[in-house]
mmCIF file as Biopython writes it, N, C-alpha, C and O atoms, coordinates in Angstrom:
data_model
#
loop_
_atom_site.group_PDB
_atom_site.id
_atom_site.type_symbol
_atom_site.label_atom_id
_atom_site.label_alt_id
_atom_site.label_comp_id
_atom_site.label_asym_id
_atom_site.label_entity_id
_atom_site.label_seq_id
_atom_site.pdbx_PDB_ins_code
_atom_site.Cartn_x
_atom_site.Cartn_y
_atom_site.Cartn_z
_atom_site.occupancy
_atom_site.B_iso_or_equiv
_atom_site.auth_seq_id
_atom_site.auth_asym_id
_atom_site.pdbx_PDB_model_num
ATOM 1   N N  . MET A ? 1  ? -24.579 -15.034 -36.121 1.0 0.0 1  A 1 
ATOM 2   C CA . MET A ? 1  ? -24.416 -14.293 -34.865 1.0 0.0 1  A 1 
ATOM 3   C C  . MET A ? 1  ? -24.101 -15.799 -33.685 1.0 0.0 1  A 1 
ATOM 4   O O  . MET A ? 1  ? -24.958 -16.646 -33.435 1.0 0.0 1  A 1 
ATOM 5   N N  . ILE A ? 2  ? -23.191 -15.793 -33.325 1.0 0.0 2  A 1 
ATOM 6   C CA . ILE A ? 2  ? -23.301 -16.788 -32.281 1.0 0.0 2  A 1 
ATOM 7   C C  . ILE A ? 2  ? -24.340 -17.115 -31.309 1.0 0.0 2  A 1 
ATOM 8   O O  . ILE A ? 2  ? -24.778 -18.262 -31.228 1.0 0.0 2  A 1 
ATOM 9   N N  . THR A ? 3  ? -24.845 -15.962 -30.408 1.0 0.0 3  A 1 
ATOM 10  C CA . THR A ? 3  ? -26.189 -15.842 -29.970 1.0 0.0 3  A 1 
ATOM 11  C C  . THR A ? 3  ? -27.054 -16.742 -30.842 1.0 0.0 3  A 1 
ATOM 12  O O  . THR A ? 3  ? -27.440 -17.732 -30.220 1.0 0.0 3  A 1 
ATOM 13  N N  . THR A ? 4  ? -27.430 -16.688 -31.981 1.0 0.0 4  A 1 
ATOM 14  C CA . THR A ? 4  ? -28.226 -17.089 -32.494 1.0 0.0 4  A 1 
ATOM 15  C C  . THR A ? 4  ? -27.996 -19.044 -32.807 1.0 0.0 4  A 1 
ATOM 16  O O  . THR A ? 4  ? -28.749 -19.993 -32.585 1.0 0.0 4  A 1 
ATOM 17  N N  . ASP A ? 5  ? -26.650 -18.956 -33.378 1.0 0.0 5  A 1 
ATOM 18  C CA . ASP A ? 5  ? -26.192 -20.557 -33.260 1.0 0.0 5  A 1 
ATOM 19  C C  . ASP A ? 5  ? -26.592 -21.236 -32.131 1.0 0.0 5  A 1 
ATOM 20  O O  . ASP A ? 5  ? -27.257 -22.272 -32.095 1.0 0.0 5  A 1 
ATOM 21  N N  . LEU A ? 6  ? -26.125 -20.556 -31.155 1.0 0.0 6  A 1 
ATOM 22  C CA . LEU A ? 6  ? -26.076 -21.131 -29.731 1.0 0.0 6  A 1 
ATOM 23  C C  . LEU A ? 6  ? -27.545 -21.547 -29.346 1.0 0.0 6  A 1 
ATOM 24  O O  . LEU A ? 6  ? -27.854 -22.632 -28.853 1.0 0.0 6  A 1 
ATOM 25  N N  . GLY A ? 7  ? -28.452 -20.451 -29.666 1.0 0.0 7  A 1 
ATOM 26  C CA . GLY A ? 7  ? -29.996 -20.658 -29.230 1.0 0.0 7  A 1 
ATOM 27  C C  . GLY A ? 7  ? -30.527 -22.115 -30.011 1.0 0.0 7  A 1 
ATOM 28  O O  . GLY A ? 7  ? -30.972 -23.111 -29.440 1.0 0.0 7  A 1 
ATOM 29  N N  . LYS A ? 8  ? -30.343 -21.924 -31.436 1.0 0.0 8  A 1 
ATOM 30  C CA . LYS A ? 8  ? -30.644 -23.262 -31.924 1.0 0.0 8  A 1 
ATOM 31  C C  . LYS A ? 8  ? -30.061 -24.466 -31.457 1.0 0.0 8  A 1 
ATOM 32  O O  . LYS A ? 8  ? -30.730 -25.448 -31.137 1.0 0.0 8  A 1 
ATOM 33  N N  . ARG A ? 9  ? -29.012 -24.415 -31.419 1.0 0.0 9  A 1 
ATOM 34  C CA . ARG A ? 9  ? -28.284 -25.634 -30.807 1.0 0.0 9  A 1 
ATOM 35  C C  . ARG A ? 9  ? -28.879 -25.943 -29.447 1.0 0.0 9  A 1 
ATOM 36  O O  . ARG A ? 9  ? -29.417 -27.046 -29.351 1.0 0.0 9  A 1 
ATOM 37  N N  . LEU A ? 10 ? -28.875 -24.984 -28.142 1.0 0.0 10 A 1 
ATOM 38  C CA . LEU A ? 10 ? -29.621 -25.347 -27.388 1.0 0.0 10 A 1 
ATOM 39  C C  . LEU A ? 10 ? -30.845 -25.977 -27.142 1.0 0.0 10 A 1 
ATOM 40  O O  . LEU A ? 10 ? -31.143 -26.672 -26.171 1.0 0.0 10 A 1 
ATOM 41  N N  . GLN A ? 11 ? -31.930 -25.490 -28.680 1.0 0.0 11 A 1 
ATOM 42  C CA . GLN A ? 11 ? -33.337 -25.686 -28.822 1.0 0.0 11 A 1 
ATOM 43  C C  . GLN A ? 11 ? -32.926 -27.328 -29.377 1.0 0.0 11 A 1 
ATOM 44  O O  . GLN A ? 11 ? -33.532 -28.233 -28.802 1.0 0.0 11 A 1 
ATOM 45  N N  . THR A ? 12 ? -32.181 -27.622 -30.187 1.0 0.0 12 A 1 
ATOM 46  C CA . THR A ? 12 ? -31.981 -28.915 -30.319 1.0 0.0 12 A 1 
ATOM 47  C C  . THR A ? 12 ? -31.780 -30.125 -29.739 1.0 0.0 12 A 1 
ATOM 48  O O  . THR A ? 12 ? -32.227 -31.228 -30.055 1.0 0.0 12 A 1 
ATOM 49  N N  . LEU A ? 13 ? -30.558 -29.572 -28.243 1.0 0.0 13 A 1 
ATOM 50  C CA . LEU A ? 13 ? -30.251 -30.407 -27.584 1.0 0.0 13 A 1 
ATOM 51  C C  . LEU A ? 13 ? -31.333 -30.420 -26.424 1.0 0.0 13 A 1 
ATOM 52  O O  . LEU A ? 13 ? -31.122 -31.173 -25.474 1.0 0.0 13 A 1 
ATOM 53  N N  . ARG A ? 14 ? -32.384 -29.701 -26.437 1.0 0.0 14 A 1 
ATOM 54  C CA . ARG A ? 14 ? -33.134 -29.704 -25.296 1.0 0.0 14 A 1 
ATOM 55  C C  . ARG A ? 14 ? -34.427 -30.718 -25.833 1.0 0.0 14 A 1 
ATOM 56  O O  . ARG A ? 14 ? -35.131 -31.521 -25.221 1.0 0.0 14 A 1 
ATOM 57  N N  . LYS A ? 15 ? -34.396 -30.359 -27.032 1.0 0.0 15 A 1 
ATOM 58  C CA . LYS A ? 15 ? -35.549 -31.571 -27.593 1.0 0.0 15 A 1 
ATOM 59  C C  . LYS A ? 15 ? -35.459 -32.574 -27.702 1.0 0.0 15 A 1 
ATOM 60  O O  . LYS A ? 15 ? -36.426 -33.298 -27.462 1.0 0.0 15 A 1 
ATOM 61  N N  . ASP A ? 16 ? -34.051 -33.172 -28.184 1.0 0.0 16 A 1 
ATOM 62  C CA . ASP A ? 16 ? -33.355 -34.364 -28.416 1.0 0.0 16 A 1 
ATOM 63  C C  . ASP A ? 16 ? -32.940 -35.056 -27.113 1.0 0.0 16 A 1 
ATOM 64  O O  . ASP A ? 16 ? -33.201 -36.249 -26.962 1.0 0.0 16 A 1 
ATOM 65  N N  . LYS A ? 17 ? -32.265 -34.310 -26.107 1.0 0.0 17 A 1 
ATOM 66  C CA . LYS A ? 17 ? -31.663 -34.846 -24.872 1.0 0.0 17 A 1 
ATOM 67  C C  . LYS A ? 17 ? -32.886 -35.136 -23.892 1.0 0.0 17 A 1 
ATOM 68  O O  . LYS A ? 17 ? -33.132 -36.191 -23.307 1.0 0.0 17 A 1 
ATOM 69  N N  . ALA A ? 18 ? -33.582 -33.948 -23.862 1.0 0.0 18 A 1 
ATOM 70  C CA . ALA A ? 18 ? -34.117 -33.592 -22.924 1.0 0.0 18 A 1 
ATOM 71  C C  . ALA A ? 18 ? -35.299 -34.091 -22.437 1.0 0.0 18 A 1 
ATOM 72  O O  . ALA A ? 18 ? -35.611 -34.548 -21.337 1.0 0.0 18 A 1 
ATOM 73  N N  . GLY A ? 19 ? -36.172 -33.838 -23.927 1.0 0.0 19 A 1 
ATOM 74  C CA . GLY A ? 19 ? -37.533 -33.855 -24.334 1.0 0.0 19 A 1 
ATOM 75  C C  . GLY A ? 19 ? -38.259 -32.976 -23.650 1.0 0.0 19 A 1 
ATOM 76  O O  . GLY A ? 19 ? -39.476 -33.081 -23.802 1.0 0.0 19 A 1 
ATOM 77  N N  . LEU A ? 20 ? -37.882 -32.165 -22.962 1.0 0.0 20 A 1 
ATOM 78  C CA . LEU A ? 20 ? -38.486 -30.863 -22.200 1.0 0.0 20 A 1 
ATOM 79  C C  . LEU A ? 20 ? -39.092 -29.738 -23.082 1.0 0.0 20 A 1 
ATOM 80  O O  . LEU A ? 20 ? -38.500 -29.301 -24.069 1.0 0.0 20 A 1 
ATOM 81  N N  . SER A ? 21 ? -40.267 -29.310 -22.683 1.0 0.0 21 A 1 
ATOM 82  C CA . SER A ? 21 ? -40.654 -27.842 -22.888 1.0 0.0 21 A 1 
ATOM 83  C C  . SER A ? 21 ? -39.594 -26.985 -22.310 1.0 0.0 21 A 1 
ATOM 84  O O  . SER A ? 21 ? -38.916 -27.134 -21.293 1.0 0.0 21 A 1 
ATOM 85  N N  . GLN A ? 22 ? -39.618 -25.956 -23.298 1.0 0.0 22 A 1 
ATOM 86  C CA . GLN A ? 22 ? -38.806 -24.754 -22.493 1.0 0.0 22 A 1 
ATOM 87  C C  . GLN A ? 22 ? -38.980 -24.605 -20.944 1.0 0.0 22 A 1 
ATOM 88  O O  . GLN A ? 22 ? -38.065 -24.792 -20.142 1.0 0.0 22 A 1 
ATOM 89  N N  . GLU A ? 23 ? -40.379 -24.215 -20.587 1.0 0.0 23 A 1 
ATOM 90  C CA . GLU A ? 23 ? -40.832 -24.264 -19.282 1.0 0.0 23 A 1 
ATOM 91  C C  . GLU A ? 23 ? -40.226 -25.207 -18.099 1.0 0.0 23 A 1 
ATOM 92  O O  . GLU A ? 23 ? -39.779 -24.898 -16.994 1.0 0.0 23 A 1 
ATOM 93  N N  . LYS A ? 24 ? -40.362 -26.363 -18.680 1.0 0.0 24 A 1 
ATOM 94  C CA . LYS A ? 24 ? -40.148 -27.629 -17.899 1.0 0.0 24 A 1 
ATOM 95  C C  . LYS A ? 24 ? -38.663 -27.487 -17.865 1.0 0.0 24 A 1 
ATOM 96  O O  . LYS A ? 24 ? -38.241 -27.327 -16.719 1.0 0.0 24 A 1 
ATOM 97  N N  . PHE A ? 25 ? -37.633 -27.501 -18.918 1.0 0.0 25 A 1 
ATOM 98  C CA . PHE A ? 25 ? -36.373 -27.389 -18.638 1.0 0.0 25 A 1 
ATOM 99  C C  . PHE A ? 25 ? -35.936 -26.261 -17.930 1.0 0.0 25 A 1 
ATOM 100 O O  . PHE A ? 25 ? -34.975 -26.502 -17.201 1.0 0.0 25 A 1 
ATOM 101 N N  . ALA A ? 26 ? -36.369 -25.022 -17.916 1.0 0.0 26 A 1 
ATOM 102 C CA . ALA A ? 26 ? -36.284 -23.715 -17.359 1.0 0.0 26 A 1 
ATOM 103 C C  . ALA A ? 26 ? -36.266 -23.837 -15.805 1.0 0.0 26 A 1 
ATOM 104 O O  . ALA A ? 26 ? -35.451 -23.306 -15.050 1.0 0.0 26 A 1 
ATOM 105 N N  . LEU A ? 27 ? -37.359 -24.668 -15.456 1.0 0.0 27 A 1 
ATOM 106 C CA . LEU A ? 27 ? -37.705 -24.934 -14.045 1.0 0.0 27 A 1 
ATOM 107 C C  . LEU A ? 27 ? -36.741 -26.171 -13.416 1.0 0.0 27 A 1 
ATOM 108 O O  . LEU A ? 27 ? -36.511 -26.185 -12.207 1.0 0.0 27 A 1 
ATOM 109 N N  . LYS A ? 28 ? -36.201 -27.192 -14.298 1.0 0.0 28 A 1 
ATOM 110 C CA . LYS A ? 28 ? -35.198 -27.968 -13.933 1.0 0.0 28 A 1 
ATOM 111 C C  . LYS A ? 28 ? -34.182 -27.532 -13.877 1.0 0.0 28 A 1 
ATOM 112 O O  . LYS A ? 28 ? -33.422 -28.215 -13.191 1.0 0.0 28 A 1 
ATOM 113 N N  . ILE A ? 29 ? -33.657 -26.454 -14.390 1.0 0.0 29 A 1 
ATOM 114 C CA . ILE A ? 29 ? -32.157 -25.584 -14.225 1.0 0.0 29 A 1 
ATOM 115 C C  . ILE A ? 29 ? -32.287 -24.838 -13.268 1.0 0.0 29 A 1 
ATOM 116 O O  . ILE A ? 29 ? -31.262 -24.498 -12.676 1.0 0.0 29 A 1 
ATOM 117 N N  . GLY A ? 30 ? -33.508 -24.379 -12.842 1.0 0.0 30 A 1 
ATOM 118 C CA . GLY A ? 30 ? -33.509 -22.950 -11.945 1.0 0.0 30 A 1 
ATOM 119 C C  . GLY A ? 30 ? -33.272 -21.734 -12.450 1.0 0.0 30 A 1 
ATOM 120 O O  . GLY A ? 30 ? -32.683 -20.794 -11.916 1.0 0.0 30 A 1 
ATOM 121 N N  . MET A ? 31 ? -33.966 -21.835 -13.946 1.0 0.0 31 A 1 
ATOM 122 C CA . MET A ? 31 ? -33.504 -20.653 -14.753 1.0 0.0 31 A 1 
ATOM 123 C C  . MET A ? 31 ? -35.169 -20.131 -15.087 1.0 0.0 31 A 1 
ATOM 124 O O  . MET A ? 31 ? -36.005 -20.982 -15.392 1.0 0.0 31 A 1 
ATOM 125 N N  . ASP A ? 32 ? -35.493 -18.844 -15.007 1.0 0.0 32 A 1 
ATOM 126 C CA . ASP A ? 32 ? -36.694 -18.347 -15.531 1.0 0.0 32 A 1 
ATOM 127 C C  . ASP A ? 32 ? -37.213 -18.715 -17.086 1.0 0.0 32 A 1 
ATOM 128 O O  . ASP A ? 32 ? -36.577 -18.503 -18.118 1.0 0.0 32 A 1 
ATOM 129 N N  . ARG A ? 33 ? -38.345 -19.233 -16.987 1.0 0.0 33 A 1 
ATOM 130 C CA . ARG A ? 33 ? -38.599 -19.593 -18.427 1.0 0.0 33 A 1 
ATOM 131 C C  . ARG A ? 33 ? -38.280 -18.189 -19.453 1.0 0.0 33 A 1 
ATOM 132 O O  . ARG A ? 33 ? -37.544 -18.372 -20.423 1.0 0.0 33 A 1 
ATOM 133 N N  . THR A ? 34 ? -38.736 -17.087 -19.256 1.0 0.0 34 A 1 
ATOM 134 C CA . THR A ? 34 ? -38.882 -16.202 -20.095 1.0 0.0 34 A 1 
ATOM 135 C C  . THR A ? 34 ? -36.944 -15.943 -20.660 1.0 0.0 34 A 1 
ATOM 136 O O  . THR A ? 34 ? -36.546 -15.898 -21.824 1.0 0.0 34 A 1 
ATOM 137 N N  . TYR A ? 35 ? -36.320 -15.852 -19.723 1.0 0.0 35 A 1 
ATOM 138 C CA . TYR A ? 35 ? -34.668 -15.492 -19.838 1.0 0.0 35 A 1 
ATOM 139 C C  . TYR A ? 35 ? -34.188 -16.548 -20.876 1.0 0.0 35 A 1 
ATOM 140 O O  . TYR A ? 35 ? -33.712 -16.367 -21.997 1.0 0.0 35 A 1 
ATOM 141 N N  . TYR A ? 36 ? -34.523 -18.075 -19.978 1.0 0.0 36 A 1 
ATOM 142 C CA . TYR A ? 36 ? -34.218 -19.117 -21.260 1.0 0.0 36 A 1 
ATOM 143 C C  . TYR A ? 36 ? -34.516 -18.921 -22.833 1.0 0.0 36 A 1 
ATOM 144 O O  . TYR A ? 36 ? -33.759 -18.992 -23.801 1.0 0.0 36 A 1 
ATOM 145 N N  . ALA A ? 37 ? -36.075 -18.614 -22.722 1.0 0.0 37 A 1 
ATOM 146 C CA . ALA A ? 37 ? -36.541 -18.516 -24.062 1.0 0.0 37 A 1 
ATOM 147 C C  . ALA A ? 37 ? -35.759 -17.512 -25.062 1.0 0.0 37 A 1 
ATOM 148 O O  . ALA A ? 37 ? -35.572 -17.722 -26.261 1.0 0.0 37 A 1 
ATOM 149 N N  . SER A ? 38 ? -35.344 -16.388 -24.332 1.0 0.0 38 A 1 
ATOM 150 C CA . SER A ? 38 ? -34.666 -15.611 -24.792 1.0 0.0 38 A 1 
ATOM 151 C C  . SER A ? 38 ? -33.012 -15.985 -25.320 1.0 0.0 38 A 1 
ATOM 152 O O  . SER A ? 38 ? -32.296 -15.504 -26.198 1.0 0.0 38 A 1 
ATOM 153 N N  . VAL A ? 39 ? -32.882 -16.742 -24.626 1.0 0.0 39 A 1 
ATOM 154 C CA . VAL A ? 39 ? -31.298 -17.330 -25.120 1.0 0.0 39 A 1 
ATOM 155 C C  . VAL A ? 39 ? -31.494 -18.119 -26.369 1.0 0.0 39 A 1 
ATOM 156 O O  . VAL A ? 39 ? -30.775 -18.006 -27.362 1.0 0.0 39 A 1 
ATOM 157 N N  . GLU A ? 40 ? -32.854 -19.195 -26.220 1.0 0.0 40 A 1 
ATOM 158 C CA . GLU A ? 40 ? -33.083 -19.721 -27.165 1.0 0.0 40 A 1 
ATOM 159 C C  . GLU A ? 40 ? -33.161 -19.065 -28.534 1.0 0.0 40 A 1 
ATOM 160 O O  . GLU A ? 40 ? -32.722 -19.455 -29.616 1.0 0.0 40 A 1 
ATOM 161 N N  . ALA A ? 41 ? -33.910 -17.841 -28.169 1.0 0.0 41 A 1 
ATOM 162 C CA . ALA A ? 41 ? -34.216 -17.091 -29.517 1.0 0.0 41 A 1 
ATOM 163 C C  . ALA A ? 41 ? -32.924 -16.242 -29.735 1.0 0.0 41 A 1 
ATOM 164 O O  . ALA A ? 41 ? -33.047 -15.381 -30.606 1.0 0.0 41 A 1 
ATOM 165 N N  . GLY A ? 42 ? -31.783 -16.309 -29.154 1.0 0.0 42 A 1 
ATOM 166 C CA . GLY A ? 42 ? -30.632 -15.580 -29.669 1.0 0.0 42 A 1 
ATOM 167 C C  . GLY A ? 42 ? -30.981 -14.228 -29.128 1.0 0.0 42 A 1 
ATOM 168 O O  . GLY A ? 42 ? -30.404 -13.261 -29.626 1.0 0.0 42 A 1 
ATOM 169 N N  . ARG A ? 43 ? -31.597 -14.094 -28.452 1.0 0.0 43 A 1 
ATOM 170 C CA . ARG A ? 43 ? -31.630 -12.032 -27.722 1.0 0.0 43 A 1 
ATOM 171 C C  . ARG A ? 43 ? -30.992 -12.299 -26.993 1.0 0.0 43 A 1 
ATOM 172 O O  . ARG A ? 43 ? -31.270 -11.329 -26.287 1.0 0.0 43 A 1 
ATOM 173 N N  . ARG A ? 44 ? -30.026 -12.990 -26.230 1.0 0.0 44 A 1 
ATOM 174 C CA . ARG A ? 44 ? -29.267 -12.708 -24.914 1.0 0.0 44 A 1 
ATOM 175 C C  . ARG A ? 44 ? -27.667 -13.259 -25.317 1.0 0.0 44 A 1 
ATOM 176 O O  . ARG A ? 44 ? -27.249 -14.284 -25.857 1.0 0.0 44 A 1 
ATOM 177 N N  . ASN A ? 45 ? -27.020 -12.045 -24.769 1.0 0.0 45 A 1 
ATOM 178 C CA . ASN A ? 45 ? -25.802 -12.393 -24.542 1.0 0.0 45 A 1 
ATOM 179 C C  . ASN A ? 45 ? -25.559 -13.713 -23.260 1.0 0.0 45 A 1 
ATOM 180 O O  . ASN A ? 45 ? -25.737 -13.053 -22.237 1.0 0.0 45 A 1 
ATOM 181 N N  . ILE A ? 46 ? -25.432 -14.329 -23.062 1.0 0.0 46 A 1 
ATOM 182 C CA . ILE A ? 46 ? -25.689 -15.533 -21.660 1.0 0.0 46 A 1 
ATOM 183 C C  . ILE A ? 46 ? -24.190 -15.630 -21.276 1.0 0.0 46 A 1 
ATOM 184 O O  . ILE A ? 46 ? -23.307 -15.811 -22.115 1.0 0.0 46 A 1 
ATOM 185 N N  . SER A ? 47 ? -23.965 -15.495 -19.941 1.0 0.0 47 A 1 
ATOM 186 C CA . SER A ? 47 ? -22.610 -15.702 -19.225 1.0 0.0 47 A 1 
ATOM 187 C C  . SER A ? 47 ? -22.474 -17.332 -19.144 1.0 0.0 47 A 1 
ATOM 188 O O  . SER A ? 47 ? -23.247 -18.245 -19.435 1.0 0.0 47 A 1 
ATOM 189 N N  . ILE A ? 48 ? -21.040 -17.284 -18.574 1.0 0.0 48 A 1 
ATOM 190 C CA . ILE A ? 48 ? -20.810 -18.880 -18.925 1.0 0.0 48 A 1 
ATOM 191 C C  . ILE A ? 48 ? -21.153 -19.568 -17.769 1.0 0.0 48 A 1 
ATOM 192 O O  . ILE A ? 48 ? -21.206 -20.793 -17.659 1.0 0.0 48 A 1 
ATOM 193 N N  . ILE A ? 49 ? -21.404 -18.665 -16.834 1.0 0.0 49 A 1 
ATOM 194 C CA . ILE A ? 49 ? -22.341 -19.321 -15.642 1.0 0.0 49 A 1 
ATOM 195 C C  . ILE A ? 49 ? -23.355 -20.244 -15.794 1.0 0.0 49 A 1 
ATOM 196 O O  . ILE A ? 49 ? -23.444 -21.361 -15.284 1.0 0.0 49 A 1 
ATOM 197 N N  . ASN A ? 50 ? -24.435 -19.434 -16.859 1.0 0.0 50 A 1 
ATOM 198 C CA . ASN A ? 50 ? -25.419 -20.073 -17.039 1.0 0.0 50 A 1 
ATOM 199 C C  . ASN A ? 50 ? -25.506 -20.850 -18.203 1.0 0.0 50 A 1 
ATOM 200 O O  . ASN A ? 50 ? -26.593 -21.350 -18.495 1.0 0.0 50 A 1 
ATOM 201 N N  . ILE A ? 51 ? -24.301 -21.062 -19.069 1.0 0.0 51 A 1 
ATOM 202 C CA . ILE A ? 51 ? -24.112 -21.833 -20.438 1.0 0.0 51 A 1 
ATOM 203 C C  . ILE A ? 51 ? -23.679 -22.932 -19.400 1.0 0.0 51 A 1 
ATOM 204 O O  . ILE A ? 51 ? -24.150 -24.035 -19.677 1.0 0.0 51 A 1 
ATOM 205 N N  . LYS A ? 52 ? -23.010 -22.902 -18.438 1.0 0.0 52 A 1 
ATOM 206 C CA . LYS A ? 52 ? -22.461 -24.299 -17.774 1.0 0.0 52 A 1 
ATOM 207 C C  . LYS A ? 52 ? -23.992 -24.919 -17.221 1.0 0.0 52 A 1 
ATOM 208 O O  . LYS A ? 52 ? -24.270 -26.034 -17.662 1.0 0.0 52 A 1 
ATOM 209 N N  . LYS A ? 53 ? -24.705 -24.464 -16.562 1.0 0.0 53 A 1 
ATOM 210 C CA . LYS A ? 53 ? -26.154 -24.584 -15.901 1.0 0.0 53 A 1 
ATOM 211 C C  . LYS A ? 53 ? -27.082 -25.414 -17.064 1.0 0.0 53 A 1 
ATOM 212 O O  . LYS A ? 53 ? -27.683 -26.467 -16.855 1.0 0.0 53 A 1 
ATOM 213 N N  . ILE A ? 54 ? -27.046 -24.777 -18.142 1.0 0.0 54 A 1 
ATOM 214 C CA . ILE A ? 54 ? -27.612 -25.485 -19.284 1.0 0.0 54 A 1 
ATOM 215 C C  . ILE A ? 54 ? -27.122 -26.633 -19.736 1.0 0.0 54 A 1 
ATOM 216 O O  . ILE A ? 54 ? -27.863 -27.564 -20.050 1.0 0.0 54 A 1 
ATOM 217 N N  . ALA A ? 55 ? -25.790 -26.692 -19.819 1.0 0.0 55 A 1 
ATOM 218 C CA . ALA A ? 55 ? -25.092 -28.151 -20.206 1.0 0.0 55 A 1 
ATOM 219 C C  . ALA A ? 55 ? -25.243 -28.789 -19.200 1.0 0.0 55 A 1 
ATOM 220 O O  . ALA A ? 55 ? -25.482 -29.924 -19.613 1.0 0.0 55 A 1 
ATOM 221 N N  . ASP A ? 56 ? -25.262 -28.809 -17.992 1.0 0.0 56 A 1 
ATOM 222 C CA . ASP A ? 56 ? -25.249 -29.796 -16.947 1.0 0.0 56 A 1 
ATOM 223 C C  . ASP A ? 56 ? -27.020 -30.160 -16.709 1.0 0.0 56 A 1 
ATOM 224 O O  . ASP A ? 56 ? -27.412 -31.079 -15.991 1.0 0.0 56 A 1 
ATOM 225 N N  . GLY A ? 57 ? -27.628 -29.533 -17.224 1.0 0.0 57 A 1 
ATOM 226 C CA . GLY A ? 57 ? -29.142 -29.900 -17.214 1.0 0.0 57 A 1 
ATOM 227 C C  . GLY A ? 57 ? -29.640 -30.689 -18.382 1.0 0.0 57 A 1 
ATOM 228 O O  . GLY A ? 57 ? -30.656 -31.380 -18.449 1.0 0.0 57 A 1 
ATOM 229 N N  . LEU A ? 58 ? -28.625 -30.427 -19.398 1.0 0.0 58 A 1 
ATOM 230 C CA . LEU A ? 58 ? -28.806 -31.209 -20.732 1.0 0.0 58 A 1 
ATOM 231 C C  . LEU A ? 58 ? -28.078 -32.683 -20.465 1.0 0.0 58 A 1 
ATOM 232 O O  . LEU A ? 58 ? -28.378 -33.734 -21.030 1.0 0.0 58 A 1 
ATOM 233 N N  . GLY A ? 59 ? -27.132 -32.506 -19.543 1.0 0.0 59 A 1 
ATOM 234 C CA . GLY A ? 59 ? -25.926 -33.960 -19.341 1.0 0.0 59 A 1 
ATOM 235 C C  . GLY A ? 59 ? -25.018 -34.019 -20.467 1.0 0.0 59 A 1 
ATOM 236 O O  . GLY A ? 59 ? -24.497 -35.018 -20.963 1.0 0.0 59 A 1 
ATOM 237 N N  . VAL A ? 60 ? -24.895 -32.696 -20.828 1.0 0.0 60 A 1 
ATOM 238 C CA . VAL A ? 60 ? -23.698 -32.532 -21.946 1.0 0.0 60 A 1 
ATOM 239 C C  . VAL A ? 60 ? -22.546 -31.951 -21.500 1.0 0.0 60 A 1 
ATOM 240 O O  . VAL A ? 60 ? -22.548 -31.472 -20.366 1.0 0.0 60 A 1 
ATOM 241 N N  . SER A ? 61 ? -21.392 -31.892 -22.292 1.0 0.0 61 A 1 
ATOM 242 C CA . SER A ? 61 ? -20.230 -31.223 -21.647 1.0 0.0 61 A 1 
ATOM 243 C C  . SER A ? 61 ? -20.308 -29.972 -22.077 1.0 0.0 61 A 1 
ATOM 244 O O  . SER A ? 61 ? -21.400 -29.639 -22.535 1.0 0.0 61 A 1 
ATOM 245 N N  . LEU A ? 62 ? -19.258 -29.002 -22.056 1.0 0.0 62 A 1 
ATOM 246 C CA . LEU A ? 62 ? -19.245 -27.692 -22.600 1.0 0.0 62 A 1 
ATOM 247 C C  . LEU A ? 62 ? -18.963 -28.203 -24.173 1.0 0.0 62 A 1 
ATOM 248 O O  . LEU A ? 62 ? -19.785 -27.978 -25.062 1.0 0.0 62 A 1 
ATOM 249 N N  . SER A ? 63 ? -17.926 -28.790 -24.371 1.0 0.0 63 A 1 
ATOM 250 C CA . SER A ? 63 ? -17.172 -29.015 -25.664 1.0 0.0 63 A 1 
ATOM 251 C C  . SER A ? 63 ? -18.283 -29.702 -26.403 1.0 0.0 63 A 1 
ATOM 252 O O  . SER A ? 63 ? -18.299 -29.402 -27.597 1.0 0.0 63 A 1 
ATOM 253 N N  . GLU A ? 64 ? -19.309 -30.625 -25.983 1.0 0.0 64 A 1 
ATOM 254 C CA . GLU A ? 64 ? -20.272 -30.848 -26.366 1.0 0.0 64 A 1 
ATOM 255 C C  . GLU A ? 64 ? -21.550 -29.871 -27.107 1.0 0.0 64 A 1 
ATOM 256 O O  . GLU A ? 64 ? -22.144 -29.959 -28.182 1.0 0.0 64 A 1 
ATOM 257 N N  . LEU A ? 65 ? -21.619 -29.040 -26.098 1.0 0.0 65 A 1 
ATOM 258 C CA . LEU A ? 65 ? -22.832 -28.217 -26.454 1.0 0.0 65 A 1 
ATOM 259 C C  . LEU A ? 65 ? -22.182 -27.179 -27.505 1.0 0.0 65 A 1 
ATOM 260 O O  . LEU A ? 65 ? -22.983 -26.858 -28.382 1.0 0.0 65 A 1 
ATOM 261 N N  . PHE A ? 66 ? -21.325 -26.780 -27.578 1.0 0.0 66 A 1 
ATOM 262 C CA . PHE A ? 66 ? -20.512 -26.372 -28.726 1.0 0.0 66 A 1 
ATOM 263 C C  . PHE A ? 66 ? -20.345 -26.730 -30.071 1.0 0.0 66 A 1 
ATOM 264 O O  . PHE A ? 66 ? -20.197 -25.903 -30.971 1.0 0.0 66 A 1 
ATOM 265 N N  . GLU A ? 67 ? -20.374 -28.387 -30.285 1.0 0.0 67 A 1 
ATOM 266 C CA . GLU A ? 67 ? -20.201 -28.956 -31.476 1.0 0.0 67 A 1 
ATOM 267 C C  . GLU A ? 67 ? -20.829 -28.639 -32.688 1.0 0.0 67 A 1 
ATOM 268 O O  . GLU A ? 67 ? -22.032 -28.572 -32.941 1.0 0.0 67 A 1 
ATOM 269 N N  . GLY A ? 68 ? -19.530 -28.390 -33.637 1.0 0.0 68 A 1 
ATOM 270 C CA . GLY A ? 68 ? -20.612 -28.179 -34.894 1.0 0.0 68 A 1 
ATOM 271 C C  . GLY A ? 68 ? -20.800 -26.680 -34.908 1.0 0.0 68 A 1 
ATOM 272 O O  . GLY A ? 68 ? -21.121 -26.267 -36.022 1.0 0.0 68 A 1 
ATOM 273 N N  . MET A ? 69 ? -20.700 -25.848 -34.069 1.0 0.0 69 A 1 
ATOM 274 C CA . MET A ? 69 ? -20.892 -24.382 -34.028 1.0 0.0 69 A 1 
ATOM 275 C C  . MET A ? 69 ? -19.673 -23.516 -34.979 1.0 0.0 69 A 1 
ATOM 276 O O  . MET A ? 69 ? -19.699 -22.287 -35.044 1.0 0.0 69 A 1 
#
């Protein structure tokens, strides 16, 4: 499922690029930690606005965010 694949990709990028916990990353991008955790877990159908916010927080383009999916 796309939401699960995206969640796994976000978790990998967060750890590799940002080196932050979910809590610290969510704080950095102005998102609630529980919401962000549910995105990484693949339980949310996230909006493109929030996807862009996450990509910006990771310092990657949208195309890089979805690379390999």
